[in-house]
Backbone as ProteinMPNN parsed JSONL, in Angstrom:
{"seq_chain_A": "MIIAINILLWAVVAALAFFAAMRGRILLNDGLREGAIEFIRLLPRIGIGVVGSGFIAEVLPRELIGPWLGPESGFMGVFLAMLGGALTPGGPVVGFSIGAAALKSGAGAPQVIAYSTAWALYAIHRLVVWEVPLMPAHIVWLRAAVSLPLPFIAAAIAMLAGRP", "coords_chain_A": {"N_chain_A": [[0.795, -1.029, 0.229], [2.091, 1.304, 0.656], [3.913, 1.932, -1.393], [2.328, 1.81, -3.516], [0.896, 4.372, -2.556], [3.155, 6.259, -2.985], [4.22, 5.712, -5.375], [1.939, 6.943, -6.744], [2.128, 9.402, -5.837], [4.313, 10.446, -7.176], [3.78, 10.479, -9.622], [1.724, 12.177, -9.827], [3.999, 14.545, -9.726], [5.511, 13.959, -11.52], [3.567, 14.657, -13.329], [2.923, 17.291, -12.354], [5.809, 18.413, -13.371], [5.515, 17.799, -16.054], [3.886, 19.564, -16.916], [4.668, 22.125, -16.018], [6.744, 22.357, -17.666], [5.848, 22.042, -20.253], [4.698, 24.985, -20.424], [6.752, 26.633, -19.963], [10.62, 26.513, -19.919], [11.655, 27.536, -17.958], [10.194, 27.714, -15.848], [9.825, 25.251, -15.612], [12.34, 25.265, -14.901], [12.785, 26.923, -11.937], [10.782, 25.471, -10.682], [11.707, 23.401, -9.997], [14.459, 23.836, -8.964], [13.108, 25.543, -6.555], [11.799, 23.196, -5.324], [13.983, 21.62, -4.749], [15.197, 23.199, -2.738], [13.21, 23.513, -0.921], [13.226, 20.436, -0.118], [15.333, 20.272, 0.741], [15.678, 21.639, 2.99], [13.551, 20.516, 4.757], [13.878, 17.98, 5.324], [16.311, 17.144, 7.254], [14.507, 18.329, 9.097], [12.27, 16.411, 9.855], [13.929, 14.027, 10.048], [15.099, 14.424, 12.169], [12.323, 14.593, 13.596], [11.248, 12.067, 13.242], [13.451, 10.391, 14.675], [13.377, 11.331, 16.954], [10.663, 11.235, 17.909], [11.051, 8.352, 18.297], [12.614, 8.429, 20.378], [10.892, 9.833, 22.267], [8.919, 7.876, 22.597], [10.185, 5.804, 23.683], [10.527, 6.903, 26.164], [8.071, 7.64, 27.194], [6.202, 7.069, 29.909], [5.111, 4.28, 30.187], [3.26, 2.8, 31.54], [1.532, 4.849, 32.087], [0.695, 5.95, 29.987], [-1.11, 4.008, 28.954], [-3.321, 3.741, 30.713], [-4.67, 6.144, 30.342], [-4.741, 7.224, 27.967], [-4.599, 5.288, 26.255], [-6.769, 2.529, 24.18], [-8.851, 1.392, 25.672], [-9.283, 3.902, 27.345], [-11.703, 5.098, 26.387], [-13.582, 7.665, 25.401], [-13.036, 9.121, 27.339], [-10.241, 9.256, 27.082], [-9.672, 10.316, 24.282], [-11.096, 12.617, 25.435], [-8.549, 13.807, 26.326], [-6.732, 13.236, 24.549], [-7.476, 15.269, 22.72], [-7.261, 17.675, 23.548], [-4.846, 18.045, 24.405], [-4.022, 17.419, 21.748], [-4.944, 20.002, 20.989], [-3.27, 21.785, 22.632], [-0.451, 21.628, 21.257], [1.975, 22.66, 20.625], [3.929, 23.832, 17.107], [5.115, 22.944, 14.344], [4.223, 20.304, 11.474], [6.485, 17.99, 11.891], [7.065, 18.161, 14.85], [4.207, 17.588, 15.762], [3.189, 15.508, 14.468], [4.903, 13.8, 15.192], [4.821, 13.23, 17.996], [2.28, 12.129, 17.812], [3.091, 10.002, 16.855], [4.792, 8.804, 18.739], [3.257, 8.354, 21.255], [1.408, 6.304, 20.014], [3.564, 4.331, 19.702], [4.038, 4.031, 22.424], [1.485, 2.79, 23.495], [-0.711, 4.172, 23.068], [-4.14, 4.466, 22.189], [-5.473, 4.38, 18.877], [-7.804, 5.43, 18.169], [-7.144, 7.636, 19.559], [-4.996, 8.994, 19.478], [-6.198, 9.44, 16.666], [-8.029, 11.763, 17.242], [-6.471, 13.337, 18.632], [-4.323, 14.559, 16.416], [-6.073, 15.777, 15.009], [-7.308, 17.512, 16.596], [-4.689, 18.885, 16.877], [-4.207, 19.891, 13.982], [-6.458, 21.0, 13.881], [-7.257, 23.026, 15.747], [-4.984, 23.312, 16.95], [-3.664, 26.137, 19.637], [-1.869, 27.419, 19.69], [-1.448, 27.953, 16.825], [-3.671, 29.599, 16.216], [-3.729, 32.023, 17.761], [-1.212, 33.175, 16.855], [-0.788, 32.964, 14.209], [-3.688, 33.089, 12.797], [-5.731, 34.86, 13.765], [-4.391, 37.351, 14.021], [-4.403, 37.747, 10.959], [-6.871, 37.23, 9.915], [-9.925, 38.579, 11.229], [-11.075, 38.437, 14.254], [-13.69, 37.374, 15.321], [-13.953, 35.732, 13.499], [-12.158, 33.461, 13.061], [-12.243, 32.289, 15.915], [-14.764, 31.413, 15.557], [-14.746, 29.474, 13.691], [-12.765, 27.544, 15.169], [-14.263, 27.129, 17.127], [-16.5, 25.681, 15.706], [-15.106, 23.957, 14.588], [-14.891, 22.143, 17.289], [-16.195, 19.564, 17.956], [-15.502, 17.982, 15.526], [-12.669, 16.224, 16.352], [-13.688, 14.16, 17.816], [-16.076, 12.929, 16.359], [-14.135, 12.113, 14.402], [-12.888, 10.33, 16.105], [-14.49, 8.391, 16.984], [-15.577, 7.582, 14.717], [-13.343, 5.892, 14.138], [-13.268, 4.371, 16.12], [-16.093, 2.625, 15.997], [-15.095, 1.844, 13.278], [-13.154, -0.227, 13.854], [-10.304, -1.528, 15.066], [-8.105, 0.537, 13.638]], "CA_chain_A": [[0.1, -0.354, 0.133], [2.617, 2.259, 0.76], [4.665, 1.815, -2.268], [1.591, 2.799, -4.205], [1.125, 5.814, -2.516], [4.634, 6.738, -3.292], [4.477, 5.694, -6.961], [0.986, 7.863, -6.927], [2.869, 10.737, -5.041], [5.79, 10.722, -7.753], [3.061, 10.302, -11.099], [1.635, 13.434, -9.476], [5.264, 15.104, -9.415], [6.032, 14.292, -12.888], [2.663, 15.574, -14.592], [3.196, 18.809, -12.54], [6.55, 18.6, -14.234], [5.628, 17.779, -17.159], [3.188, 20.698, -16.922], [5.299, 22.975, -16.247], [7.444, 22.263, -18.933], [4.792, 22.576, -21.505], [4.518, 26.341, -19.928], [8.264, 27.031, -20.266], [11.838, 26.277, -19.553], [12.146, 28.848, -16.722], [8.646, 27.893, -14.837], [10.092, 24.274, -15.087], [13.729, 25.256, -13.556], [12.357, 27.758, -10.838], [9.886, 24.489, -9.704], [13.115, 21.866, -9.817], [15.108, 24.7, -7.679], [12.218, 25.835, -5.302], [11.204, 22.086, -5.262], [14.991, 21.187, -3.993], [15.479, 23.778, -1.731], [12.382, 23.061, -0.224], [13.425, 19.272, -0.087], [17.048, 20.079, 1.653], [15.46, 22.904, 4.687], [12.521, 19.923, 5.592], [14.784, 16.607, 5.202], [16.797, 17.378, 8.666], [13.381, 18.184, 10.546], [12.077, 14.95, 9.39], [15.207, 13.196, 10.585], [15.282, 14.909, 13.7], [11.348, 14.241, 14.26], [11.388, 10.598, 13.381], [14.381, 9.82, 15.452], [12.84, 12.239, 18.599], [9.711, 10.563, 18.102], [11.574, 7.37, 18.89], [12.926, 8.983, 21.849], [10.123, 9.928, 23.233], [8.393, 7.058, 22.675], [10.909, 5.286, 24.776], [10.822, 7.402, 27.402], [7.097, 8.093, 28.003], [5.883, 5.66, 30.673], [3.679, 3.141, 29.392], [2.322, 2.377, 32.451], [0.802, 6.018, 32.523], [-0.038, 6.358, 28.761], [-1.847, 3.1, 28.733], [-4.804, 4.319, 31.221], [-4.917, 7.606, 30.118], [-4.69, 7.267, 26.272], [-4.939, 3.968, 25.474], [-7.641, 2.047, 23.957], [-9.385, 1.463, 26.648], [-9.685, 5.149, 27.617], [-13.042, 5.685, 25.332], [-14.124, 8.699, 25.487], [-12.048, 10.771, 28.551], [-8.743, 9.596, 26.282], [-10.339, 11.044, 23.008], [-11.162, 14.356, 25.109], [-7.114, 14.557, 26.669], [-5.655, 13.553, 23.218], [-7.642, 16.616, 21.968], [-6.551, 18.982, 24.538], [-2.92, 17.94, 23.427], [-3.59, 18.393, 20.216], [-4.97, 21.758, 20.964], [-2.376, 22.772, 23.044], [0.804, 21.088, 21.064], [3.142, 24.148, 19.703], [5.271, 23.402, 16.383], [4.521, 21.928, 13.025], [4.046, 18.701, 11.355], [7.451, 17.236, 12.355], [6.618, 18.125, 16.087], [2.877, 17.2, 15.675], [3.311, 13.569, 13.889], [6.054, 12.748, 16.092], [4.241, 12.866, 19.319], [1.423, 11.231, 17.98], [3.825, 8.276, 16.651], [5.372, 8.158, 19.906], [2.256, 8.007, 21.677], [1.185, 5.27, 19.658], [4.52, 3.137, 20.274], [3.756, 3.726, 23.962], [0.073, 2.233, 24.256], [-2.389, 5.258, 23.106], [-5.31, 4.02, 21.218], [-5.238, 4.715, 16.862], [-8.486, 6.409, 18.073], [-7.264, 8.602, 20.703], [-4.248, 9.94, 18.354], [-6.655, 10.576, 15.856], [-8.043, 12.852, 17.835], [-4.944, 14.184, 18.755], [-3.684, 14.997, 15.114], [-7.435, 16.114, 14.411], [-7.526, 18.703, 17.098], [-3.709, 19.726, 16.315], [-4.693, 20.453, 12.732], [-7.691, 22.19, 13.039], [-7.313, 24.406, 16.051], [-3.786, 24.257, 17.787], [-4.26, 27.136, 20.08], [-0.689, 29.014, 19.043], [-1.301, 29.154, 15.391], [-4.68, 30.413, 16.426], [-3.138, 33.266, 18.531], [-0.146, 33.91, 16.419], [-1.35, 32.828, 12.706], [-5.259, 33.353, 12.238], [-6.509, 35.852, 14.854], [-3.412, 38.601, 13.077], [-4.523, 37.755, 9.684], [-8.328, 37.783, 9.338], [-11.739, 38.866, 11.846], [-11.096, 37.518, 15.147], [-14.744, 36.727, 15.563], [-14.225, 34.459, 12.236], [-11.329, 32.674, 13.594], [-12.875, 31.883, 17.201], [-16.046, 30.893, 15.439], [-14.021, 28.397, 13.065], [-12.258, 27.155, 15.741], [-15.833, 26.542, 17.903], [-17.527, 25.066, 14.751], [-14.578, 22.262, 14.543], [-14.399, 21.47, 18.263], [-16.531, 18.276, 17.728], [-14.382, 17.261, 14.805], [-11.505, 14.998, 17.087], [-14.709, 13.58, 18.773], [-16.517, 12.568, 15.478], [-13.244, 11.054, 14.063], [-12.389, 9.138, 16.519], [-15.79, 7.864, 17.308], [-15.746, 6.831, 13.276], [-12.237, 5.154, 14.362], [-14.062, 3.386, 16.939], [-16.731, 2.119, 15.186], [-14.181, 1.051, 12.679], [-12.596, -0.973, 14.388], [-8.507, -1.297, 15.104], [-7.231, 0.66, 12.413]], "C_chain_A": [[1.286, 1.135, -0.298], [3.464, 2.706, -0.65], [3.386, 2.334, -3.403], [1.161, 3.718, -3.927], [1.859, 6.347, -3.402], [4.754, 6.614, -4.992], [3.167, 6.907, -7.377], [1.452, 9.257, -7.262], [3.658, 11.315, -6.317], [5.195, 10.49, -9.32], [2.71, 11.572, -10.72], [2.421, 14.365, -9.915], [5.407, 15.264, -10.864], [5.19, 14.33, -13.797], [2.953, 16.673, -14.063], [4.528, 19.272, -13.366], [6.327, 18.794, -15.94], [4.518, 19.273, -17.664], [3.998, 22.058, -17.343], [6.566, 23.265, -17.215], [6.961, 22.869, -20.191], [4.779, 24.191, -21.124], [5.539, 27.008, -20.333], [9.274, 26.569, -19.131], [12.227, 26.814, -18.233], [11.099, 28.434, -15.728], [9.338, 26.218, -14.438], [11.409, 24.134, -14.067], [13.694, 25.98, -12.677], [11.485, 26.352, -10.371], [10.78, 23.645, -9.637], [14.019, 22.923, -8.527], [14.378, 25.132, -6.38], [12.057, 24.244, -4.466], [12.924, 21.811, -4.063], [15.628, 22.126, -2.593], [14.685, 23.338, -0.78], [12.674, 21.604, 0.575], [14.635, 19.289, 1.34], [16.619, 20.87, 2.955], [14.579, 21.491, 5.423], [13.336, 18.416, 5.864], [15.237, 16.511, 6.847], [16.14, 17.718, 9.395], [12.429, 16.884, 10.054], [12.692, 14.041, 9.907], [14.947, 12.853, 12.058], [13.555, 14.481, 14.64], [11.361, 12.704, 14.446], [12.25, 9.791, 14.381], [13.88, 10.245, 16.975], [11.307, 11.622, 18.647], [9.472, 9.042, 18.605], [11.948, 7.346, 20.267], [12.012, 9.188, 22.642], [9.202, 8.918, 23.723], [9.106, 6.053, 23.882], [10.849, 5.8, 26.407], [9.6, 8.203, 27.876], [6.807, 6.484, 28.762], [4.613, 4.733, 30.668], [2.193, 2.56, 30.12], [1.021, 4.003, 32.929], [-0.176, 6.03, 31.187], [-1.606, 5.475, 28.387], [-3.721, 3.567, 29.498], [-5.437, 5.237, 30.919], [-5.254, 8.072, 28.669], [-4.769, 6.039, 25.668], [-6.389, 3.219, 25.347], [-8.76, 1.717, 24.67], [-10.152, 2.615, 27.711], [-10.822, 5.609, 27.475], [-12.72, 7.121, 25.24], [-13.409, 9.904, 26.367], [-10.68, 10.69, 28.112], [-9.056, 10.173, 25.316], [-10.15, 12.724, 23.718], [-9.312, 15.065, 26.005], [-6.43, 14.174, 25.709], [-6.099, 14.942, 22.636], [-7.241, 17.622, 22.605], [-5.285, 19.008, 24.249], [-2.843, 18.192, 22.702], [-3.6, 19.488, 20.261], [-3.299, 22.469, 21.658], [-0.613, 22.495, 22.727], [1.179, 22.023, 20.222], [4.262, 23.232, 18.699], [4.147, 22.795, 14.938], [4.273, 20.828, 13.199], [5.074, 17.947, 12.338], [6.953, 17.035, 14.23], [5.116, 17.404, 16.516], [3.01, 15.706, 15.982], [4.032, 13.046, 14.766], [5.482, 12.257, 17.221], [2.981, 12.33, 19.093], [2.28, 9.674, 17.812], [4.022, 7.757, 17.961], [4.274, 7.76, 20.758], [1.671, 6.996, 21.226], [2.411, 3.882, 20.036], [4.196, 3.183, 21.6], [2.431, 3.023, 24.353], [-0.681, 2.72, 23.866], [-2.759, 4.442, 21.871], [-4.893, 4.61, 19.813], [-6.74, 5.853, 17.49], [-8.563, 7.999, 18.768], [-5.976, 9.386, 19.681], [-5.027, 10.229, 17.182], [-7.548, 11.53, 16.07], [-7.248, 13.857, 18.476], [-4.729, 15.208, 17.766], [-4.792, 15.609, 14.656], [-7.459, 17.193, 14.887], [-5.85, 19.44, 16.936], [-3.983, 20.689, 14.942], [-5.253, 21.529, 12.877], [-7.728, 23.568, 14.199], [-6.132, 24.248, 17.658], [-3.65, 25.545, 17.906], [-3.011, 27.993, 19.713], [-0.909, 29.124, 17.873], [-2.932, 29.764, 15.404], [-4.386, 32.034, 17.065], [-1.801, 33.885, 17.627], [-0.309, 33.716, 14.585], [-2.56, 33.753, 12.569], [-5.566, 34.907, 12.618], [-5.871, 37.263, 13.647], [-3.826, 38.405, 11.671], [-5.945, 37.834, 9.276], [-8.886, 37.93, 11.089], [-11.489, 37.737, 12.976], [-12.13, 36.117, 15.386], [-15.127, 35.232, 14.389], [-13.374, 33.123, 12.714], [-12.011, 31.699, 14.951], [-14.277, 30.849, 16.674], [-15.954, 29.203, 14.525], [-13.722, 27.467, 14.246], [-13.664, 26.549, 16.534], [-16.335, 25.965, 16.856], [-16.472, 23.512, 14.476], [-14.144, 21.912, 15.56], [-14.701, 20.088, 18.557], [-15.934, 17.489, 16.7], [-13.659, 16.083, 15.197], [-12.461, 13.928, 17.305], [-15.301, 12.732, 17.507], [-15.251, 11.282, 14.687], [-12.684, 9.913, 14.703], [-13.628, 8.311, 17.151], [-16.023, 6.79, 16.123], [-14.576, 5.689, 13.605], [-12.651, 3.933, 15.476], [-14.844, 2.151, 16.308], [-16.205, 0.821, 14.074], [-13.828, -0.297, 12.936], [-11.115, -0.89, 14.787], [-8.197, -0.673, 13.886], [-5.641, 0.256, 12.27]], "O_chain_A": [[1.236, 1.787, -1.341], [3.593, 3.91, -0.87], [3.648, 3.31, -4.107], [0.811, 4.38, -4.905], [1.451, 6.849, -4.449], [5.359, 7.43, -5.686], [3.419, 7.718, -8.267], [1.341, 9.977, -8.255], [3.666, 12.531, -6.509], [6.019, 10.325, -10.22], [3.425, 12.393, -11.293], [1.842, 15.228, -10.574], [5.433, 16.356, -11.43], [5.523, 14.14, -14.966], [3.336, 17.489, -14.902], [4.483, 20.333, -13.988], [6.791, 19.605, -16.742], [4.582, 19.801, -18.774], [4.027, 22.743, -18.366], [7.161, 24.333, -17.36], [7.4, 23.772, -20.903], [4.956, 24.702, -22.23], [5.362, 27.987, -21.059], [9.035, 26.325, -17.949], [13.175, 26.373, -17.583], [11.245, 28.952, -14.621], [9.412, 25.876, -13.258], [11.607, 23.444, -13.067], [14.815, 25.967, -12.169], [11.727, 26.253, -9.168], [10.388, 22.793, -8.839], [14.092, 22.605, -7.34], [14.939, 25.093, -5.285], [12.171, 24.131, -3.246], [12.883, 21.836, -2.833], [16.356, 21.706, -1.694], [15.179, 22.792, 0.207], [12.406, 21.545, 1.775], [14.735, 18.653, 2.389], [17.288, 20.679, 3.971], [14.846, 21.297, 6.609], [13.109, 17.91, 6.963], [14.546, 15.849, 7.621], [16.557, 17.684, 10.553], [11.377, 17.411, 10.415], [12.029, 13.084, 10.307], [14.734, 11.866, 12.763], [13.472, 14.182, 15.831], [11.46, 12.153, 15.543], [11.875, 8.717, 14.853], [14.018, 9.53, 17.968], [10.849, 11.628, 19.79], [8.453, 8.534, 19.071], [11.684, 6.49, 21.112], [12.147, 8.785, 23.797], [8.729, 8.907, 24.859], [8.472, 5.657, 24.861], [11.072, 5.203, 27.46], [9.703, 9.147, 28.659], [7.049, 5.33, 28.406], [3.477, 4.711, 31.141], [1.058, 2.196, 29.811], [0.098, 4.087, 33.739], [-1.405, 6.095, 31.209], [-2.659, 5.867, 27.882], [-4.824, 3.645, 28.958], [-6.649, 5.332, 31.116], [-5.892, 9.072, 28.338], [-5.035, 5.926, 24.471], [-7.151, 3.276, 26.313], [-9.804, 1.824, 24.026], [-11.084, 2.46, 28.499], [-11.204, 6.491, 28.244], [-11.599, 7.572, 25.008], [-13.284, 11.111, 26.158], [-9.868, 11.559, 28.43], [-8.37, 11.186, 25.446], [-9.562, 13.682, 23.216], [-8.984, 16.236, 26.197], [-5.298, 14.657, 25.721], [-5.267, 15.698, 22.133], [-6.809, 18.569, 21.947], [-4.695, 20.013, 23.853], [-2.006, 19.011, 22.325], [-2.702, 20.201, 19.813], [-2.542, 23.335, 21.221], [0.298, 22.875, 23.461], [0.677, 22.15, 19.105], [5.073, 22.379, 19.061], [2.983, 22.435, 14.763], [4.098, 20.211, 14.25], [4.695, 17.389, 13.367], [6.586, 15.971, 14.729], [5.009, 16.74, 17.548], [2.983, 15.002, 16.991], [3.865, 11.888, 15.149], [5.548, 11.064, 17.52], [2.391, 11.985, 20.117], [2.129, 8.619, 18.429], [3.63, 6.661, 18.364], [4.362, 6.57, 21.059], [1.153, 6.424, 22.186], [2.134, 2.779, 20.508], [4.029, 2.042, 22.03], [2.295, 2.682, 25.528], [-1.761, 2.144, 24.002], [-2.093, 3.955, 20.957], [-3.902, 5.34, 19.768], [-6.656, 7.05, 17.215], [-9.335, 8.955, 18.694], [-6.284, 10.471, 19.187], [-4.68, 11.229, 16.554], [-7.913, 12.199, 15.103], [-7.514, 15.031, 18.734], [-4.855, 16.414, 17.982], [-4.519, 16.174, 13.598], [-7.6, 18.136, 14.109], [-5.868, 20.669, 16.876], [-3.964, 21.92, 14.91], [-4.988, 22.639, 12.414], [-8.048, 24.718, 13.897], [-6.247, 24.71, 18.793], [-3.524, 26.279, 16.926], [-3.147, 29.189, 19.456], [-0.705, 30.249, 17.415], [-3.268, 30.428, 14.424], [-4.966, 33.038, 16.65], [-1.47, 35.059, 17.792], [0.205, 34.566, 13.858], [-2.476, 34.947, 12.284], [-5.607, 35.875, 11.859], [-6.515, 37.899, 12.812], [-3.331, 39.349, 11.057], [-6.217, 38.512, 8.285], [-8.26, 37.418, 12.017], [-11.618, 36.525, 12.804], [-11.954, 34.907, 15.528], [-15.942, 34.31, 14.374], [-13.839, 31.983, 12.731], [-12.206, 30.49, 14.831], [-14.681, 29.836, 17.246], [-16.681, 28.214, 14.616], [-14.497, 26.514, 14.331], [-13.938, 25.361, 16.363], [-17.163, 25.283, 17.46], [-16.888, 22.376, 14.251], [-13.066, 21.322, 15.481], [-13.924, 19.374, 19.19], [-15.818, 16.285, 16.927], [-13.847, 15.017, 14.61], [-12.118, 12.784, 17.006], [-14.939, 11.561, 17.626], [-15.408, 10.075, 14.498], [-12.187, 8.898, 14.215], [-13.294, 7.461, 17.977], [-16.44, 5.639, 16.251], [-14.893, 4.533, 13.323], [-12.259, 2.766, 15.464], [-14.399, 1.015, 16.145], [-16.533, -0.359, 13.948], [-14.178, -1.293, 12.304], [-10.784, 0.295, 14.773], [-7.993, -1.454, 12.957], [-5.058, 0.415, 11.197]]}, "name": "protein", "num_of_chains": 1, "seq": "MIIAINILLWAVVAALAFFAAMRGRILLNDGLREGAIEFIRLLPRIGIGVVGSGFIAEVLPRELIGPWLGPESGFMGVFLAMLGGALTPGGPVVGFSIGAAALKSGAGAPQVIAYSTAWALYAIHRLVVWEVPLMPAHIVWLRAAVSLPLPFIAAAIAMLAGRP"}
């Protein structure tokens, strides 16, 4: 499955490169240069995140993770994970590394789904630092408010679907 996703992603990149080349050699070269620079900038962060999540998973006490965020923690675990996702600062390397570490330490899949959904939708630091300064505050808070049930819905669907 992972190989199919990789092939699909590379096919999309090849199609985009083809369309850029059709529009002009300069556009293709600019795209290749910008993509390479972004790749070089992100690669160390991804490496640190992956290695860091392994260390986090090892130091997280399994006897605490299981009761609070394990599969048997139910919706209280989902609520705690949602709260953790909302309070987790940082970008995807931080958020997803913590989620991966929690899974390795015994957290349930629905709880980690709630964590990553909350982190993606309404991480407090992003609301305050990015959204409120750029958009009217009442729109930001309305968006966050209507997003509140989504981590619970995602976790409930994961619980109904069985062990993902």
